[in-house]
Every structure is written in structure tokens, then in C-alpha cells.
N, C-alpha and C positions, 0 to 999 in steps of 0.2 A: 474482473475489477482492474482499475488502473493501478499503476505501480505503487503510488503513494498509499492506496487502500490495501494492496497486497501486503505491503510492509507492516502496516499496523495490524492486519489480520494475522500474519505470521507471529508477530510479537505477542498478541493477545493469546493465541493458541498455545504458544510454547512457554508462557510465563504464568498464565492464570490471572493476570492483572484485571482489575475492574477498569471499565472504560475511562473513568475519571483519573485513575492512577497512571494511565498511559500518556498523561500530559507531562511526562518527565523531560528534562533537558539534558544537554550534553554533559553538564557538570555532575549529573547523577549516575553516569555510566563510566565504569573503569574497564576498558577493553583488555588490559593486561591480565587482570584477575577474573574477568568475565562476571563482574558483580554489578548489579543494578541496585541503587539505593532508593527504595520507595519511601518518600518522606513528605509527599504533598498530593493534593488532588485539585484539579481545575474546576472552578465553580462557574457554570455557564447558564444555569436555569433562569429563564425570563430576563436574561441580560443581553445587551447589545455586544457585538464582538469587541468593541473598544473597552468594554467594562468587565471583561472576563478577569478573574483574579484567582490566585493560588490560596488554598486553605489547607488545614491539616487533613490527614487521611480520615477515612470513615470512623475508625476506632483506634485506640492506642495500640492494639495488636497489629493493626494494618501497617504501621511503620515497621519496615523490615528490609532485609537485604536478600536479594534473590540471585542465585547462580544462573547465568544465562547460557542456554545451549548455543552451539556454534551458529546454527541457522538464525537464531534471534540476534546474535551479535552482527551477523552479516546484513540482516534486514535493517538494523539500526544504522550501520555504517552507510548503507546505500541511501537511506532516508536523509541522513546528514548531507551526503554528497548532493542529493537532489535539492535540498534546501539552499546549499551554497550556490548552486547554479541558478536557482530561482531568484535568490536575493540579488545576484549580479544582473540578471535579466530585468528585474524590477527597478534597479538603480538606473539602468540604461534606457528603460522604457517606462517612465513614471506613469502611474494610473491611480485615480482616487479609489479604485476598487482593491488595490493591493494593500496588504497588511503585513506587519512584521510580528512574529511570535518567537519566543525563545524555545518553544516546544519543538520536539523532533518531528512529531506527526502533525502535518499541516494540510490545509485544503489547497485547492488549485490557486487560490488568491493569497495564500500565505498565512491565514489565520489558523488557530489551533483547531484540530478536529474535535468535535464534541459528539456526545451520544446521539443527538438528533440527526446530525449530518451523516454519521456512520450508519444509522438505521436506514436512511434513505438509500445509501449505497447498497446495503443488504437487500432492501426491498426490490431494487432494480435487478439484482442478481437472481433473487427468487422468482421474479416474473419471467426471466429468461429460462430458468430451470423448469418452471411449470410448463413452458412452451415446448422445450426440446430435450429435457433430461432423459426421457424414456427412449427417444430416438437415438440420441448420441451416446448414452451411457448404459442403456439397457434396464433402467428401473424408473419407476414413477416417483417424482418428488412430492413428498407429503409433509415435510418438516417446515417449521417456521423458525427462522434464525434471527436472533437479536445479538447485540454486542455482548450480552452476558452469556450467550451460548458458548462462546470461545472459552470462557472460564470454566463452564460446566464440562466441556469436552476435555480440557486440560486435567481436571480432577479425575474424571472418569477414566481417562487413559492411564494415569498413574496408579489408579486402583486396580485396573484390570489388564494392564499391559504385560508384556513378556518379562520385564524386569521387575521383581517384587520391590515395592516401595512402602515402607511402614506408614500407617495412617497418620501418626503424629508428625512425621516429616512432611507429608502432603499438606496437612492443616497449617503447619508453621510456614510453609512456602507460600500459601495463598492468603495468609493473614486473617483467618477466621477469628471473630471476636466473641463467639459464644463461650461462656466460662466453662461449661461442662465438657467442651471439646478441647479447649486450649489449656485447661488447668493441668499443671504438672510438666509442661514442656515449653513454658514461655522463655526459657533460657537456651533454646535451640541455637546452635551456632551455624555459620555458613557451611561448615564441614558436613553437617548432618544432611545436606541436600545432594550429596554426591550420587546417591542412588537415583534420585529424580533426574539429575543431569544425564546420567548414563541412559536411563529409559527414554528421555526426550531426544537425545542424540540418535539413538537407534530408530526412534519413530520418524525423525526427519529423513534418515537414510531410506526408510521404507517408502516415504512419500515422494522421494526423488524430486524434490523441488529444485528447479534450475534457475539461478539468478542471471545466467549469461545473456538472456534475451531482454533483461530489464534495462530500458534506456529512458532517459528523461528528455522530453521534447517541450520546448516553450510554445510550439504551435500545435494545436490539435490536428491540423491537416498533415503535419509531418508524421504524427503518430499513425494516422489513417493510412498514409502512403507506406509507412514501414510495415504495417499489418498486411497490406497487399503483397509486399515483397516476401514477407515471411510465409505466407500461405500459397505463394505461387510456385509451381513446379518448373516453370521456365525461368530464363534469366533476362527476360524482357517482357514488358507489358505495354500494349498500345490501346489507348482508350479514346473514343470520340469525345468531343467537347461535352456532349450530354452525359455520356458514361462517366466522365471525369467528375462532373457536377454531382451525379448520384453517389459515386463512391466517397466523395468528400462532403456529402450532405450539404451541398450548396443549392441555393435557390435557382430555379430555371431562368430567372431574370439576371443572374450574375453573369455579366458579359465576359467574353474571352480576354478582352484587353485588361479588365480588372483582375482576372485570374493571373495574367502574365505579370501585372504590376504588383499585386498584393500578396499572392499566395506562392507562386513558383519560386521566387527568390528565397523565401524562408525554408521551403522544402529542400531546395538544393543545398543551402547552407548547412542544415541540420543533418540531412541524410548522408552527405559526403563524409561527415565525421564517423558515421557508423559503417557505411559501405564505401570504402576508398575509391571504387571504380564506378560509383553512382553517377548517372547522367539523366537529365530530364530535358527532352527536346520538344520543340513545338513543330508540328507538321502543318505546313501551309500549302495552299494552292491558289495561285493568282492573288496572293496577298491576304487571303482569308484563312483563319486558323480552323483547321478541320479536326485535329487530334493532338494527343500528347503521348510521347513515348518515354517510358522509364526503363533504364537498363542498369545493371549493377555487377 
């Protein structure tokens, strides 16, 4: 998944939020206390993007405060940083497709991520797993994942993980509204989630999730070039014009002069920020472009 989808996936997994509750804004997060105030839900069903609106949460018990594990805080901070970079890019490069949203988790065009768009992301991931999971990871993929699966995994881990977490604490954390479950502990305080926080921080360490490679690129071609660098064992890559087209998913009709004018400058600008020694050279013979060389 792309970075913006990684971030929301991490937060859903480590908070147990419903997908609609993940539409929170910067005002709802206190990084000093690591508390998220769940106080609204984004309404998107059968609505155009410009008509999305905030409503109350699913039930009265759904309004709650959640202690955030460190990894969730980090994912939120990085999503905010990405939004700031995108907003600056959108301001400098206006487009009728761009949208502004106060939500932290947004699509590549700036609108709020909704259940249907995240389902499409998960569907693409599943298709890849069905193709290569057994070969790459040693087991056959048989699951079907939905946005709600992250909430289910969150609850399941707290119930069965290494750190014992009382059932009442779990239910208060995820905001269940069933009276027979929530009766008797509706006054749970934020302090009562300390066991949950400990369990989730330990789980994050076991997952060994690394944020160091998460970079935001305004150009998809810069991201593709970065992926080539990250997977290369050498410090230089030379690609023919046709190979370059294939790696960046360009049409065969995309001419080298257009690549030089429209694509190379963006790649150079963005990758130089990530790789200080990055260079992208054009290899010519008798004035004709034959290949491209990337070094870093």
C-alpha cells in the first residue's frame, strides 16, 4: 500500500476505530498526552465528495477518548506532514481535481478517505497476495479483508495477546454500544486503558514497522524511481528508453523529448531531497537519446 494507506491501516489496527471514526482532525489529537478524542463520524454514503459532512458517532458510547500507542502517534504525525506537503503542492499547482479536507487521512487528491475508497485499496492488496503470497511468504492467502477487519484484529489481539487486558477495558476502548456489554463500566477513565497501551506497544515492536523509508512524492514517477533505488543492490541503474518507459508505466508512444521535459525534472527535484548524491543523466549518441542513468 502507498504511504497514506499504510498510515490509516496502522491507526485502524492500533486503535480499533471504525472507518468512519478515522475521519478525525488535528484538533482531536493531543500528542503530549497521546489521547485521541473520538467525537464524530464522517458521512459519505451516496454523497459527492464536496457534500461529505461530520455527524455524531454511531452510538452514545462511541464518543470516547483513546490512548494512542506510539506507533499510531507516529503514523498520524507523518500523515499530517504529508498533508502539509500536498496542500503546498496543490497551491502551487492548482487543479480542479484537488480537494481540501480537515481530515488527517486523505486520498491522493486531498479528499477524505472513505470506506469505499479504502476497500478498493484492500482489494488491490488482496489481488497481489492471491498471486504471490505463497511464493513470497510461504503460505496461501485465503482471507478477505475489509476496513472492519482492522477493528476485529485489534480486539482479538487485546483478548489473546501476551499482556492480559480486561474485557471491560477492551470494550470501553472500542466503544461498543451493546447494553449487556457496556453496562457497569460506562465511567471508565483514560487511565483504565494503560494495559491496552502496553499490549499494543509490545505488538508494534514485534511487527518491527519501520517508518524511515516512508517518503511523500508529489509525482508517482518519483515514487517508482525511488522504489527502483530501494530494491537495487548496486548504486547505479542504467535503463534503455524502452526499459525506462516500462518501469515508470509509460506508454510506448511517450517520446524521449517528453520524458526529458515533463518527467525527469520532477524526479531529479524530489529524489535529490531523499538521496543527496542522486543524479539522473541522459545517455545520447549522435544526438539521439538511448538510455537513462540513475546513481545515488
